[in-house]
N, C-alpha and C positions, 0 to 999 in steps of 0.2 A: 602642654597644659598641666596635666597631672602625671604622677609617676606610676599610676595604676594601669590597668589593662586598656587596650585601645577602645574597647566598648565604653569604658567610663569616660574617655575623652569625647567620644562621639555623643554620648548622652549629655555631657556638660555643654557641648556646642549646641545640641538641639534645644536644651533648656534655655540657653541664651537666645536662640532664634525665636522660640515661642514667647519669651518675655517681650522681645521687640515687636513681634507680630501682635501680641495682646495689647501693648501700648498703642499701636497704630489702630487697632480695632476700637478700643475705648475712645480714642480721639475721633475716629470716624463716626461713631454712634453719638458722641456728645454734640457734634455740630448740628445734626437735624433735631436733636432734642432741645437745643437752645432755640432754634427757629420755632419749634412747637410751643415752647414756653412763652416766647415773645408774642406769638400770635394769640395765644390764650389770654395773656395779660392785656393786650389791646382789646380783645373782645370783651373782657371784663370791665375795663376802666375807661375806654375811649368811646364816646358816641360815634357810631358808624352807620352809614346808610347801608341799604341792602347789598349794593354792589361791593362795598368795602368788606362787609361781613363775608360775602361769598369768596373774596380774595383770601381772607384769613383762613376760612375753612379749607380752601384749596391748598394753601400752604401747609396746613396741618396734615391733610390727606397725603400730599406729595412726600412730606418728610416722614410720615409713618411708613409709607411704601419704601423709602430709602432705608430706614432701620430694618424693616423686614427683609429687604434684599441683603443687607449686610449680615444679618443673622443667618439667613439661608446660605450665603457664601461661606461663612465661618463654619457652619454645620457641615457643609459638603467637604470642606478642607479637612476637618478633624474627624468627621464621621461620614465617609462617602455614602454609606447606606443608611443614613439617619432617618430617612423617610420610612424605612422598613424596620429600623431598630437593630440591624444586624451589623453595623459598621463598627470601626474601632479607630483610635488615633493612629496616625502614621508612625511607622517604626523610625527610631533614630537614624539619621543619615539618608532617609528616603525622600526628604522634601526640601 
């Protein structure tokens, strides 16, 4: 890769891995956000009976849960002790 120290090569590889993981994360979060946006749009614009409104609210709730799970997973990967605030990102080459 580079003519520098092996640590620089490992760091560059880790940066590329993180970029890929970040793109995947963003895509994974955008999917449920799109569902939420659609459900809110239908709630605002389309007349719906009580049952249909409940379905839209259930979709919103389920997809908010999905986003929360994705964020928790990302937090645990990059900061294993995020709940206590004592974690740190993984070292290059450790993941």
